[in-house]
N, C-alpha and C positions, 0 to 999 in steps of 0.2 A: 484552558478555557473555563473549566468549572471553577477554578480559583478566582478568575476574573469576575465570573458571575456571582460568586459568593461575596466578593468584596464590594460589588456594586449594588447589591440588594440586601435588605434586612433579612434575618433568618427565615421568617414565615414565607416571605416572597421567594427566597431562594429555594426552599423546600417545595414550594408550589411549582417552580420552574422545573426542578428535577423530576417531579411527579409527571410532567408532560412527556418525558423522554420515552417511557414504554409505549405511548400512543404512536410516536414516530416509528419505533421499532416494529410494532404490530402492523402498522400500515405498510411499511416497506417489505416486511415478510410476506404479507398477503399479496402484494403486487408481484413480488418475485415468484411466489408459489402459483399464482394464477397463470403464469407462463411456464408451465412445467417442462416443456421441451427445451427452452432456453436454460432453465435451471439445471437440468441434467446434462445438456450438451456441453456446458461449461467444463464439467469434469471429464466428459468423454473426449473433448478436444485435447485436454491435457494428457490423457492416457494415450491417445493416438500420436501425439507429439513425442511422448517418451518411447513409444514403440519404434519410431524412426531413429531416435538417438540410441536405442538398444543395438540396432544393426550397425549404425555408424561407429559405435564403441568397439565393435569387433575388429575394426580396421586401425584402431589407435592403440599404440603401446602405452600402457599406464605409466611407464617410467618417464615419459615425456611430460607428465602432469606434475604440478607442485606437490610437495609432501605436506601431510597433515599428521601431526603426532609422530613424525618419523616414518610414515608409511605413504606410499603412492596409492591413491584410490583408483578404482576403475573409472573409465570415462563416464559410465552410466551414473555412478555415485556422484562424481564431480558435477555433472550437468543437471542431475535431478534437483540439487539444492538451488542451483542458479535459475532453473526454469520455474520452479514454484515461487520463488521470491520475485522474479521478473514478472510473472503472471499476476502475482499479488498486486504489484504497483499498477500494471496496466488496467486490471479490472477495477481496482479501487478508484483510480482517476476517472475512468470512463463512466463508472456508476455515479460519481459525484456530479460530473458535468451533465450526464443524461437526466439525472433526477431533477436538477434545476431547470433544464430545458423542457422537460415534460411539464413541470409546474407552470412554466411560461405558456406553453402551447394549449394547455387545457383550461387556462384562465384562473388557476388557483393560487398563483404566486402572490399577486397583489392582495388577495383576500387574506392569505396567510400572514403577510407582513402588516396588515391592519389590525390583527388580533392583539390582545394584550400579552404578547409573548416576547420575551427579550430576544434581541438579535443573536446573542450568544447561544441561546437555547435552540434557535432555528438552525444555526451553524452546526451545533453538536448533534441535534436531532437528525439532520440530513445525512450524517455520517455514522450514526449509532448502529444501524443495521450492519454496515460493512465492518465496523470495529468489532462486531461479534462474529459475523459470518466468515470474513476473510481469514482470520487466524484458525478458525475451526476447519475451514476448507484446506488450509495449508497442512494442518496436523493430520487430517484424514488422508490426504494424498500421500504424505510421507509414510504413514502406516501402511497404506495400500502397496506402495513401492517396496517396502520392507518385507511384507508378507508374500505378495504375489510374485515379485521379481527377484527378491533376495538380496537387495542392496544391504551392505553392512553398516548399520547405524548404531552408534553408542548411546544406549538408553540414559547413561549418566549425563549426557550433553543436553538432555531435554530442557531442564530448568535454565541453564545458562543461555541456551538459544532462545528461550521464551523471553528472557530479560532483554536480549538483543532486539527481538521483535518489538517489545514494548518501547524501547528507546527509538526504534525506527518508525513506529506508527505516526508520531507527530510530524515527521518530515513528509510522509505521504499525505497526511491530512492537510498540512500547509499547502502542498501543491494542489490538492483538491480544491481548497478555498480559492487559490489563485485562478484555477481553471473556472470555478464558478463565477468569479469576478469578471473574467473575460467573457463568459456567456452572457452575463447581465449587461455588459457594456456593448459588445459587438453582435450579440444574438447568435453568432456562429463561432466556431473555433475548435470543433472536434478534430479537424485535420491537423492543426498545430499541436494539439495535445497528443495526438497519436505519434507525430514525428518526434516530439520531445521525449516521450516515453521510450520510443524505439532507440533514440540516441543514448538515452540513459542506460538502457539495457545492453547495447552493444559495447559501451565503455565500462561495463560492470564486471567483466570476467565471468558472466553467467554461462556462456557457451564455449569459451576457450580461455586459456591463461592470458592474463594481461601482458605477459612478457612478449607475446606475439605482436602486439601493437607497436607503432613507432615510439621511440623512447620518450618523446615529450608528451605524447598522448597517454602512455602508460603511467608517467609520473603524475599527470593531472588526475588520471582515473583513480589513483589511490585515495583521493579525497572525495570520490563519488560515494554518496551515502549508501546507494544500493550495493556498490562493490564492497563497502565496509561491512554491511549487514550480511552479505553472502559469505565473505571470508570468516565472519564471526560464527555463522552457522556451520561452515565446513570445519573450522577448528574444533567446535564443540561436538558436532554429530559424527564427523568422519575421523577426526584426530583424537577424540576423547580427551582433549586437553582440560576440560572442565572450566572452572571460573578463571584460572590463570590464563587461559587462551582467549578469553573474550574481554578482558580488562581494557586492553589498548583500543579495541574496537568501540567499547562503550564511551571511553574518554573522547573519541572523535565524534561519535554519533550524537551525544547529548547536546552540545552547543549548536551543531548544524540543525538538528531537529527543532531546537528552541527558536532559532532564527527563522526557520521555515514556517512554523506555526504562527509566530508573531507577524511575519511578513504577509502570509496568506490572509490572516485575520484583518490586517490593516487594508489590504487591497480589496477584500470583500466589503468592508465597511465603507470605503471610499466609493466603490462602484454602486453600492446600495444607496448611499446618500445622494450621489449624482442622479440616479434614476428617479429617486423620490422627488428631488428638487425640480427635475425636468418634467415630472408627471408621466414618465414613459416606462414605469416599472412593469406594467401589464402588457406592453407591446412585445411582439415576437416576429 
């Protein structure tokens, strides 16, 4: 997105657009921080969820789980990686859609679109807070689980898993733009987004091995970007395979993420152009 912005604008204009991004970041942080209960209950709900999985894990033989680096992880270790990445997708998509919906309902969306701000800047600005907050949230939670619960995580897998996350982010962002396009067009759509993310999570191996699914679903799920990212994290953090373990995952993730961000951007642009043409951008 930033490359497209740089290509479309002369250098001074491009720098001016980039300088606007901290304002979006500050605004969204202040909005999130103004609802402190929601801010902290997000982490609390994850911790409560992991407490449930802690007791479920006591009933599951680790030998029934896949091997990573030649070792079977405990169920808690297995599911922790899946839960945090699945929650990452759910929260990122819901925040993107909710942010646009809020702009519509308080009447600031149309005013924002009439400012001399490039559409690409608005798209990036709407996600910049989550691009900073969500990875930090993921890291903090993994550190918490390591220190408080004692899951065995390979420190050497930190950097490879970070690269997997960076490769995965454009996929999530593309879905977020597609969700924003649906909100612009239909005004509603939160339920469809929730169902879509639930299906994505169930077919990702986040909570159970993919081998338990019917063969045809398991075969298709191997190309689920969320499943690819989760397996990359597990190989790096649980198996300690380092860069050699994430190479195949990155090869699959990069083209899928590229298609997602391009497709999401096109859908958002088409939806925005349609609403502007009809004069219904400010309607909700």
